[in-house]
VEXDREN-2710 file (C-alpha; in Angstrom, 1 decimal):
% VEXDREN-2710
k/r/px/py/pz
1/MET/-14.2/12.5/11.7
2/ASN/-12.0/13.5/14.6
3/THR/-8.3/13.9/14.0
4/GLU/-5.7/13.2/16.7
5/VAL/-2.2/14.4/15.9
6/LEU/0.2/11.9/17.4
7/ALA/3.2/14.1/17.0
8/PRO/3.3/17.9/16.3
9/PRO/3.7/18.7/12.6
10/HIS/7.2/19.8/11.8
11/ALA/9.3/20.6/8.8
12/VAL/11.9/18.1/7.6
13/SER/14.1/19.4/4.8
14/SER/11.4/21.9/4.0
15/LEU/8.6/19.3/4.0
16/LEU/5.7/19.3/6.4
17/ARG/5.4/16.0/8.3
18/ALA/2.7/14.8/10.7
19/GLU/1.7/11.6/12.4
20/LEU/-2.0/11.3/13.2
21/THR/-5.0/9.1/13.6
22/LEU/-8.2/9.4/11.6
23/GLN/-11.4/8.4/13.2
24/VAL/-13.6/5.9/11.3
25/CYS/-16.8/7.7/10.6
26/GLU/-19.3/5.1/11.9
27/GLU/-17.2/3.7/14.8
28/ARG/-16.3/6.2/17.5
29/ASP/-13.9/3.9/19.2
30/VAL/-11.9/3.1/16.0
31/ALA/-9.2/5.1/14.2
32/ILE/-6.7/4.5/11.4
33/ALA/-3.1/5.7/11.8
34/ALA/-1.6/7.8/9.1
35/THR/1.6/9.7/8.1
36/VAL/1.2/12.9/6.2
37/VAL/4.0/14.4/4.2
38/ALA/3.4/17.6/2.2
39/PRO/5.2/20.6/0.7
40/PRO/5.4/23.5/3.2
41/ASN/3.7/25.7/0.5
42/THR/0.6/24.0/-0.8
43/ALA/-0.7/26.9/-2.9
44/ASP/0.0/25.0/-6.2
45/CYS/-0.9/21.5/-4.9
46/THR/-3.8/19.8/-6.6
47/THR/-3.2/16.1/-5.9
48/VAL/-3.6/14.0/-2.8
49/VAL/-2.2/10.5/-2.7
50/PHE/-3.4/7.8/-0.2
51/ALA/-1.0/4.8/0.0
52/PHE/-1.9/1.4/1.5
53/PRO/0.8/-1.2/2.4
54/GLY/1.0/-4.9/1.8
55/GLY/0.2/-7.7/4.3
56/GLY/2.4/-7.6/7.4
57/TYR/3.7/-4.1/6.6
58/SER/2.8/-0.7/8.0
59/ARG/2.4/2.8/6.6
60/HIS/6.1/3.2/7.2
61/TYR/6.8/1.1/4.1
62/TYR/6.2/4.3/2.2
63/ASP/8.4/6.3/4.6
64/ILE/11.3/4.0/5.5
65/GLN/13.9/5.9/7.5
66/HIS/17.0/3.6/7.5
67/PRO/20.8/4.2/7.2
68/LEU/21.1/1.6/4.5
69/LEU/18.6/3.4/2.3
70/ASP/20.1/6.6/0.9
71/GLY/18.0/9.6/-0.1
72/GLU/14.4/10.4/0.5
73/THR/11.5/8.1/1.3
74/GLN/8.7/7.6/-1.2
75/ALA/6.4/9.9/0.7
76/GLU/9.1/12.6/0.8
77/TRP/10.0/12.1/-2.9
78/HIS/6.4/12.7/-4.1
79/ALA/5.8/15.5/-1.6
80/ARG/8.9/17.3/-3.0
81/ARG/7.1/17.3/-6.3
82/GLY/3.9/18.9/-5.2
83/VAL/1.9/15.9/-3.9
84/ILE/0.2/15.7/-0.5
85/PHE/1.0/12.1/0.5
86/LEU/-0.9/10.2/3.2
87/ALA/0.3/6.7/4.0
88/LEU/-2.2/4.7/6.1
89/ASP/-1.8/1.8/8.4
90/PRO/-4.0/-1.3/7.9
91/TYR/-7.5/-1.0/9.4
92/GLY/-7.2/-2.9/12.7
93/GLY/-3.4/-3.2/12.5
94/GLY/-0.2/-1.3/13.0
95/ASP/-0.8/1.8/15.0
96/SER/-4.5/1.8/14.1
97/THR/-7.0/0.7/16.7
98/ALA/-6.4/-3.0/17.3
99/LEU/-9.4/-5.1/16.1
100/GLU/-10.3/-8.7/16.2
101/PRO/-10.0/-10.3/12.7
102/ASP/-13.8/-10.7/12.4
103/ARG/-14.1/-6.9/12.5
104/CYS/-11.6/-6.1/9.8
105/GLY/-12.4/-8.3/6.9
106/LEU/-12.1/-7.0/3.4
107/ALA/-15.7/-5.6/3.2
108/ALA/-15.3/-3.8/6.6
109/THR/-11.9/-2.5/5.7
110/ILE/-12.9/-0.9/2.4
111/LYS/-16.0/0.7/3.9
112/ALA/-14.0/2.2/6.8
113/VAL/-11.1/3.4/4.6
114/HIS/-13.5/4.9/2.0
115/GLY/-15.1/7.0/4.7
116/VAL/-11.7/8.0/6.2
117/VAL/-10.4/9.0/2.8
118/THR/-13.5/11.0/1.8
119/GLU/-13.5/13.0/5.0
120/ALA/-9.7/13.5/5.0
121/ILE/-10.0/15.1/1.5
122/GLU/-12.6/17.5/2.7
123/ARG/-10.5/18.4/5.7
124/ILE/-7.5/19.0/3.4
125/ARG/-9.7/21.3/1.3
126/ALA/-10.8/23.1/4.4
127/GLY/-7.3/23.3/5.9
128/THR/-8.3/21.4/9.1
129/LEU/-6.5/18.1/8.7
130/VAL/-3.3/19.0/10.6
131/PRO/-2.0/22.4/11.9
132/GLY/0.2/24.1/9.3
133/LEU/-1.4/22.5/6.3
134/ALA/-3.3/25.4/4.6
135/PRO/-6.5/24.8/2.5
136/VAL/-5.8/23.0/-0.7
137/ALA/-7.9/23.1/-3.9
138/VAL/-7.8/19.3/-4.4
139/VAL/-8.7/18.4/-7.9
140/ARG/-7.7/14.8/-7.9
141/SER/-7.2/11.9/-5.5
142/VAL/-5.0/8.9/-6.2
143/GLY/-5.0/5.6/-4.4
144/ILE/-1.8/3.5/-4.3
145/GLY/-1.8/-0.1/-3.1
146/HIS/1.2/-2.4/-2.8
147/SER/0.7/-6.1/-2.6
148/LEU/-2.2/-6.9/-0.3
149/GLY/-2.9/-3.2/-0.3
150/GLY/-3.4/-3.5/-4.0
151/MET/-6.1/-6.1/-3.5
152/GLN/-7.8/-3.8/-1.0
153/LEU/-7.5/-0.9/-3.4
154/ILE/-9.1/-2.8/-6.3
155/ALA/-12.0/-3.9/-4.1
156/GLN/-12.5/-0.4/-2.6
157/GLN/-12.4/1.3/-6.0
158/ALA/-14.9/-1.1/-7.5
159/GLU/-17.3/-0.8/-4.6
160/TYR/-17.1/3.0/-3.7
161/ALA/-15.2/4.7/-6.6
162/THR/-13.2/6.5/-4.0
163/PHE/-10.3/7.7/-6.2
164/ASP/-9.9/9.6/-9.5
165/ALA/-7.1/7.1/-10.4
166/VAL/-5.5/4.0/-8.8
167/ALA/-2.0/2.5/-8.9
168/VAL/-1.7/-1.2/-8.2
169/LEU/1.9/-2.2/-7.3
170/GLY/3.0/-5.7/-7.0
171/PHE/-0.4/-7.5/-7.1
172/SER/-2.2/-9.4/-9.8
173/ALA/-5.9/-9.0/-10.5
174/ILE/-5.6/-12.3/-12.4
175/HIS/-3.7/-14.6/-10.0
176/THR/-1.1/-13.5/-7.5
177/VAL/1.7/-16.1/-7.3
178/VAL/5.1/-16.3/-5.7
179/PRO/8.3/-16.6/-7.7
180/THR/11.0/-19.0/-6.4
181/PRO/14.3/-20.1/-7.9
182/ASN/12.5/-23.1/-9.3
183/GLY/9.4/-21.5/-10.7
184/MET/6.1/-19.9/-9.5
185/ILE/4.1/-21.2/-6.6
186/ALA/0.6/-20.3/-5.3
187/PRO/0.2/-22.0/-1.9
188/HIS/-3.3/-21.3/-0.4
189/SER/-6.5/-23.1/0.5
190/SER/-8.8/-23.5/-2.5
191/SER/-11.7/-21.7/-0.7
192/GLU/-12.1/-19.2/2.1
193/ASP/-11.9/-21.0/5.4
194/ASP/-12.1/-18.8/8.4
195/SER/-11.2/-21.7/10.7
196/LYS/-7.7/-21.8/9.2
197/SER/-4.8/-19.7/10.4
198/LEU/-2.8/-17.6/8.0
199/ALA/0.1/-20.0/8.4
200/GLU/-2.2/-22.9/7.5
201/ALA/-3.6/-21.1/4.5
202/TRP/-0.1/-20.3/3.2
203/SER/1.4/-23.7/4.2
204/GLY/4.1/-25.2/2.0
205/PRO/7.3/-23.9/0.5
206/PHE/6.2/-20.3/0.6
207/VAL/6.3/-20.3/4.4
208/ASP/8.5/-23.3/5.2
209/GLU/11.5/-22.3/3.0
210/LEU/12.6/-18.8/3.9
211/ALA/14.9/-18.7/0.9
212/ASN/11.8/-18.7/-1.4
213/LEU/10.5/-15.6/0.4
214/ARG/13.8/-13.8/0.2
215/PHE/14.0/-14.5/-3.5
216/ALA/10.5/-13.2/-4.1
217/TYR/10.9/-10.1/-1.9
218/HIS/14.4/-8.8/-2.5
219/TRP/16.7/-8.6/-5.5
220/GLU/20.3/-9.5/-5.0
221/ASP/21.5/-5.9/-4.9
222/VAL/19.5/-5.0/-1.7
223/PRO/22.0/-4.7/1.2
224/PRO/22.2/-8.1/3.0
225/ALA/21.8/-6.5/6.4
226/LEU/18.6/-4.8/5.4
227/VAL/17.2/-8.0/3.9
228/GLN/18.0/-9.8/7.1
229/GLU/16.3/-7.2/9.2
230/ASP/13.2/-7.4/7.0
231/MET/13.1/-11.2/6.7
232/SER/14.1/-12.2/10.3
233/VAL/10.9/-11.1/12.0
234/GLY/8.9/-14.3/11.2
235/PHE/6.4/-14.9/8.4
236/PRO/3.5/-15.0/8.6
237/VAL/3.6/-15.4/12.4
238/ARG/5.8/-12.7/13.8
239/ARG/8.4/-13.5/16.4
240/PRO/7.9/-12.0/19.9
241/SER/10.8/-9.5/19.5
242/ALA/11.0/-5.9/18.5
243/LEU/9.9/-5.4/14.9
244/PRO/11.2/-2.9/12.3
245/LEU/8.9/0.1/12.1
246/TRP/7.8/-0.8/8.6
247/THR/6.3/-4.1/9.7
248/THR/3.2/-5.0/11.7
249/ARG/2.5/-7.6/14.3
250/THR/-0.6/-8.9/12.5
251/PHE/-1.8/-9.4/9.0
252/PRO/-5.2/-8.3/7.7
253/PRO/-7.4/-11.4/7.7
254/PHE/-8.0/-11.3/4.0
255/ALA/-4.3/-12.2/3.5
256/LYS/-5.6/-15.8/3.8
257/ILE/-7.3/-15.6/0.5
258/CYS/-5.2/-13.1/-1.5
259/LEU/-3.4/-15.9/-3.4
260/GLN/-6.6/-17.4/-4.8
261/GLU/-7.0/-17.2/-8.5
262/GLY/-9.2/-14.3/-9.6
263/ILE/-9.9/-13.2/-6.0
264/VAL/-10.7/-9.7/-7.1
265/ALA/-11.1/-10.2/-10.8
266/ARG/-14.8/-9.2/-10.7
267/GLU/-13.9/-6.0/-8.9
268/ALA/-11.0/-5.1/-11.3
269/ALA/-13.4/-5.5/-14.2
270/GLU/-15.6/-2.7/-12.8
271/ILE/-12.9/-0.1/-12.5
272/LYS/-13.2/2.8/-14.9
273/VAL/-10.7/5.4/-13.7
274/PRO/-7.1/5.5/-15.0
275/VAL/-5.0/2.6/-13.7
276/PHE/-1.2/2.4/-13.2
277/LEU/0.1/-1.1/-12.9
278/SER/3.7/-1.7/-11.8
279/ALA/5.7/-4.7/-10.7
280/GLY/9.3/-5.6/-10.3
281/GLU/11.1/-7.7/-12.9
282/ARG/10.7/-10.5/-10.3
283/ASP/7.4/-10.1/-8.6
284/VAL/4.2/-11.9/-7.6
285/LEU/2.5/-12.0/-11.0
286/ARG/3.2/-14.2/-13.9
287/ASP/3.2/-11.5/-16.6
288/LEU/2.6/-7.8/-16.0
289/ARG/1.7/-7.4/-19.7
290/GLN/-1.3/-9.6/-19.3
291/GLU/-2.8/-7.6/-16.4
292/PRO/-4.7/-5.0/-18.5
293/VAL/-7.1/-7.8/-19.6
294/ALA/-8.5/-7.8/-16.0
295/TYR/-9.6/-4.1/-16.2
296/ARG/-12.2/-4.5/-18.8
297/LYS/-14.0/-1.2/-18.4
298/CYS/-10.8/0.9/-18.1
299/VAL/-9.5/2.6/-21.3
300/ASP/-6.5/4.3/-19.7
301/ILE/-4.0/1.8/-18.4
302/THR/-0.3/2.3/-17.9
303/LEU/2.3/-0.4/-17.3
304/PHE/5.8/-0.1/-15.9
305/GLU/8.1/-3.0/-15.0
306/ILE/10.9/-2.0/-12.6
307/PRO/14.2/-3.6/-13.9
308/GLU/16.3/-5.7/-11.5
309/CYS/13.7/-5.3/-8.7
310/ALA/11.8/-7.9/-6.7
311/HIS/8.5/-7.6/-4.8
312/MET/9.5/-5.1/-2.1
313/HIS/10.1/-2.1/-4.4
314/ASN/10.9/0.4/-1.7
315/PHE/13.9/-1.5/-0.6
316/SER/15.4/-1.6/-4.1
317/PRO/18.2/0.6/-5.4
318/LYS/15.8/1.1/-8.3
319/ARG/13.1/2.6/-6.1
320/ALA/13.5/6.2/-7.3
321/LEU/13.1/5.0/-10.9
322/ALA/9.7/3.4/-9.9
323/TRP/8.7/6.6/-8.1
324/SER/9.6/8.8/-11.0
325/ARG/7.5/6.8/-13.5
326/LEU/4.6/6.8/-11.0
327/GLN/4.9/10.6/-10.5
328/THR/5.0/11.2/-14.3
329/TRP/1.7/9.3/-14.5
330/ILE/0.2/11.3/-11.7
331/ASP/1.2/14.5/-13.3
332/GLY/-0.5/13.5/-16.5
333/LEU/-3.8/12.6/-15.0
334/PRO/-6.9/14.5/-15.9
335/SER/-9.1/16.0/-13.2
336/ARG/-12.3/14.3/-12.4
END
């Protein structure tokens, strides 16, 4: 796997930060973009986290630099506590190599990402991932997936057992649904239909009534200007204007089926490693407390509901509370 550093590594508030692309092992012309944030001294680091964003969002969801969001980003917050944090763009989207939808379905995505993660870990151990990042004796790897990234993570872990532990944030292994002021909705086609566009697959009040999406995505205490910036880009078809850095122009093609009941239930039932399940008090699942039932082979499941928080956790004033609980779980994980 070749690594292309997009920007020279540099220290920000005593953290090492680098933007790079990671070549997909079996496709010489394809790479996945990543942001790496790490402590400047990695002598005591043992954990590497790989984070995957939701549909329509980029790796910068985990590293939002914005004047209306005080304090550190999630990537910086975890790195400050001894974690090497890699946030990855979608396969085929964001700053990754652009691909036609038929090349980046769910099966192709998890295969590509598994290979990239595996080789990235070996390069971190060898000290060759990015200049300035010394060799690290990695003893555990953790996958984090938010929303559609959670669906991807469940499928990948079931198929490849990539990680020593997984954290699924804001996604249901039972049935992902959308909260509205008038109840829960689950608009989608009843079966996978590649001829349909994403807008057609998600037709109805989810797409047609923007107030429903705002209600699902952002609690009332998120700054209105920030909500407007996030919500005004068009959904699921982006408007032809400049996008915030944390969003992407395209959605992974499997976004069309993510709201189908039990879409990754079989895969969730195969996961054996420790699982952390978290959602906002208002999020895209009916009941967080029912989710452990889906992980039938897992005997180590942690739940955390973020109070007064909607689906987009990293925009919430409660975001540090969510990160703290996640970090406590990471620190308590056994080594493989």
